[in-house]
Steps between C-alpha positions, in 0.01 A plus 500: 500500500485125504703323218568168347827432307460201281585334166212478253654192327523312829222243537536511885469881507195483266335237725553710811374818335190313384433382855518858644178667620336702220505809717865477578628853470845425354722662242623221276856512369627252241871518567598368154317783326582762754817413694531596865695815580778546752248695716245224495757236582623713790136529629477118486838478676382734776188289557672164484839583645690297252571484126549134530151455622384661170732288285376191323736206521254314283579722198644309204771772464606428859577140395640578154732775644607253775425757767439242761869421517591868551493688833248771419472822706192714560643732241525211250139399561397864446689533181373173356137595580550830323680335207237244406137469601526123549702541812204658695306245700147515380243625567584783741206664674528833688180543693455755782884551528559126542677281248405143394769333287452183287230249423504276804158392604548654846603830345200506261265422788634793690448728192141370477436587860616853476312568170 
């Protein structure tokens, strides 16, 4: 099952979703309305190999909690993502057992190719 984890209130996520092919067979998951579970995060981790890769250092909480000045471990990244949806880098696509994390132009082009 192909999925997209996104934030409905995020303009960038909305723009990306609008640009997806109409026949894209994706399960859409707004992580604010329906937070990710430990099992889902572990699936993402198994595909990406790193909680840090899934972690958004652009999140406002990252700055306000002064996390950039702390030595965070993989376990810390995992716990912060589970604690608050804003720490998940968005959007996250899981398509054909491959993961695509974030909104970089290159990443979105790869997603478009596989869809």
